[in-house]
C-alpha positions in Angstrom: 97.7 87.3 107.4 95.0 85.2 109.0 91.8 85.1 106.8 89.6 84.4 110.0 85.9 83.2 109.1 83.9 84.0 112.7 85.9 85.1 115.3 85.3 85.3 119.4 84.4 81.8 120.6 86.5 81.5 123.8 87.2 78.3 125.2 87.9 77.1 128.8 91.0 74.4 128.9 89.7 70.6 128.9 86.2 71.8 127.9 86.2 71.4 124.4 87.3 69.1 121.6 89.9 70.6 119.0 90.5 69.9 115.7 93.6 70.8 113.6 93.9 70.7 109.9 97.4 71.1 108.6 98.5 72.7 112.2 95.2 75.3 111.8 92.6 75.1 114.6 89.6 75.1 112.5 86.9 74.5 115.3 85.9 72.9 118.7 83.1 70.9 119.6 81.3 71.4 123.1 78.5 70.3 124.7 77.7 67.9 121.0 78.0 70.9 118.8 80.6 72.2 116.5 81.8 75.5 116.6 83.8 77.9 114.4 87.0 79.0 116.2 88.4 82.4 116.7 90.3 82.4 120.0 93.7 82.3 121.8 93.8 79.6 124.1 97.7 78.7 125.5 97.1 75.6 127.4 96.9 72.9 125.0 100.6 72.5 125.2 102.0 69.0 126.3 98.2 67.4 125.3 98.2 64.5 123.4 96.1 64.7 119.9 95.0 61.8 117.5 95.8 61.9 114.3 93.0 60.6 112.4 93.0 59.3 108.7 90.9 56.5 107.0 90.4 54.0 109.7 94.0 53.4 110.2 95.9 53.7 113.5 98.2 56.4 113.1 100.9 58.1 115.8 99.3 60.1 118.1 101.0 64.0 118.4 102.1 66.0 121.5 101.6 69.7 121.4 104.7 71.3 121.9 104.0 75.0 121.3 101.2 77.4 120.4 101.1 80.5 118.0 98.5 82.9 117.0 98.1 86.1 115.3 95.1 88.1 115.2 92.2 85.2 116.4 93.7 81.9 114.9 95.2 79.7 116.8 98.3 77.2 115.4 99.8 74.7 116.7 103.5 73.1 116.6 103.9 69.3 117.6 106.8 67.0 118.4 106.6 64.9 115.5 105.7 66.8 112.2 102.1 65.7 110.6 102.2 67.4 107.0 99.2 68.3 105.8 97.3 66.0 108.7 94.1 65.9 111.0 94.8 66.0 114.7 91.8 66.0 117.3 91.7 65.7 121.2 88.3 63.9 120.9 87.1 60.6 120.5 86.8 60.0 116.6 85.5 56.6 115.7 84.5 54.6 112.1 81.4 52.8 112.6 81.4 51.3 109.0 84.6 50.1 107.0 86.7 53.1 105.5 88.3 51.3 102.5 90.9 53.0 100.6 90.7 51.7 96.7 93.6 51.2 94.0 94.5 54.6 92.2 93.9 52.7 89.1 91.0 51.2 89.4 89.7 51.5 85.6 85.8 51.8 86.2 86.5 54.9 88.4 89.8 56.2 86.0 86.8 56.3 83.0 84.5 58.3 85.1 87.3 60.9 86.1 88.1 60.6 81.8 84.4 61.8 81.2 84.8 64.2 83.9 87.7 65.8 82.5 86.6 65.5 78.8 83.8 67.3 79.6 85.3 70.1 81.4 87.7 70.2 78.1 90.8 69.0 79.9 93.2 67.1 77.6 95.7 65.7 80.2 95.8 62.4 81.1 93.1 61.1 84.2 94.7 60.6 87.4 93.5 59.8 90.6 95.5 60.5 94.0 93.1 59.2 96.5 90.0 56.9 96.1 87.9 56.0 99.0 84.9 54.0 99.4 82.9 54.6 102.8 79.0 54.6 103.8 79.1 58.1 104.7 75.4 58.5 106.0 74.6 55.1 107.0 71.7 54.1 104.7 73.7 51.0 103.4 75.3 52.3 100.3 78.9 53.0 99.5 79.5 56.5 98.3 83.3 56.8 96.6 85.1 59.8 97.4 87.6 60.3 94.3 90.4 63.4 94.5 92.3 64.2 91.2 95.5 66.6 91.4 98.1 67.7 88.7 100.1 70.1 90.0 103.1 70.7 88.1 105.0 73.9 87.5 103.6 75.0 84.7 99.8 76.2 85.6 98.6 75.6 82.0 98.6 71.1 82.8 97.3 72.0 86.3 93.6 71.0 87.5 92.4 69.5 90.8 88.7 68.0 91.5 87.1 66.6 94.4 84.1 63.8 93.2 81.4 61.9 95.3 79.8 59.2 93.5 76.8 58.3 95.2 73.4 56.3 94.5 70.5 58.8 93.5 66.7 57.4 92.6 68.9 53.9 92.4 71.2 55.3 89.9 74.6 56.1 90.3 75.4 60.1 90.1 78.3 62.6 90.6 78.7 65.6 93.1 81.2 67.9 92.3 83.0 69.2 95.4 85.0 71.7 93.5 86.9 71.9 90.2 89.8 74.4 89.3 90.5 73.7 85.7 93.7 74.5 84.0 95.0 78.3 84.0 95.4 79.4 80.3 98.3 81.7 81.8 101.7 80.0 83.8 100.6 82.1 86.9 98.6 81.9 89.6 98.7 78.0 90.1 95.3 76.1 90.7 93.3 75.6 94.1 94.2 72.4 95.0 91.9 70.0 97.0 92.9 66.7 99.0 90.9 64.6 101.4 92.4 64.1 104.3 90.2 62.3 106.8 87.0 60.1 107.0 85.5 59.6 110.4 83.0 60.1 112.8 83.7 63.3 114.6 80.6 63.9 116.6 79.4 60.1 117.6 76.4 60.3 115.8 77.1 57.6 114.0 77.7 59.6 110.4 81.0 60.2 109.2 82.5 63.7 108.0 85.6 64.2 105.9 87.9 66.6 106.6 89.1 68.8 103.1 92.2 70.7 102.4 92.9 73.1 100.2 95.4 75.8 98.7 96.0 78.3 96.5 99.2 80.6 96.5 100.3 80.3 100.5 96.6 80.5 101.6 95.5 76.8 103.2 92.0 75.6 104.2 90.5 73.0 106.0 87.2 72.0 106.2 84.6 69.7 108.1 82.3 68.3 105.6 79.2 66.3 105.4 77.4 64.8 103.0 74.1 63.5 103.1 71.5 62.2 100.5 73.5 63.9 97.3 74.3 67.4 99.4 77.4 68.6 101.0 77.2 71.1 103.9 80.4 72.7 105.8 80.6 72.4 109.3 83.5 74.4 110.4 86.4 76.1 107.9 89.2 78.2 108.4 92.0 79.3 106.3 95.6 81.1 107.2 97.6 82.8 104.3 101.4 82.1 105.6 
């Protein structure tokens, strides 16, 4: 089952840059503009895609097969990229993207206060901690992801928090938060930050976020500017 958001965009081979998240084509960039995808496009097989992370050099992947159902397109590659980001355009890092230690005491204290406010009793655990000046204003944002995905949903939670400066003071933007469930099923929505890079050449960096609920998986391309988050692309697939 496919969960399309917007369909009906048809591309000519080689005309657009394609962005895959976890094997799902979520959008294209054509003539400088991002467009959500709903198309059947097979000629990508044999093309090399860049694996985009947090500024580090990652191995490229060659597309070896295309499959589609309804309107959305999925990709198979010669080397498996679990939960990865593939892009056949030119992504750059105009400023340094730094991976911080998940045991950073200041960030753990911030997360502990956030979880306590939401009545979460489990010990805070940071799963990814990234520092980057996303919008080029000279101030670093800190993106914090936390995830506890155990067998019992009663103990599970997931969140993405963005620390930024507002009116000269630190503030926290909550991308999303799934608290522990009162029952064992269903498991919570899980959020993961997969990439930070400038995907469109405007000098500002975007985030790629992956999320899962049951057998549904989604990919989003997001911008964060002046304390506000906007979603450029979003697509979901039910396995």
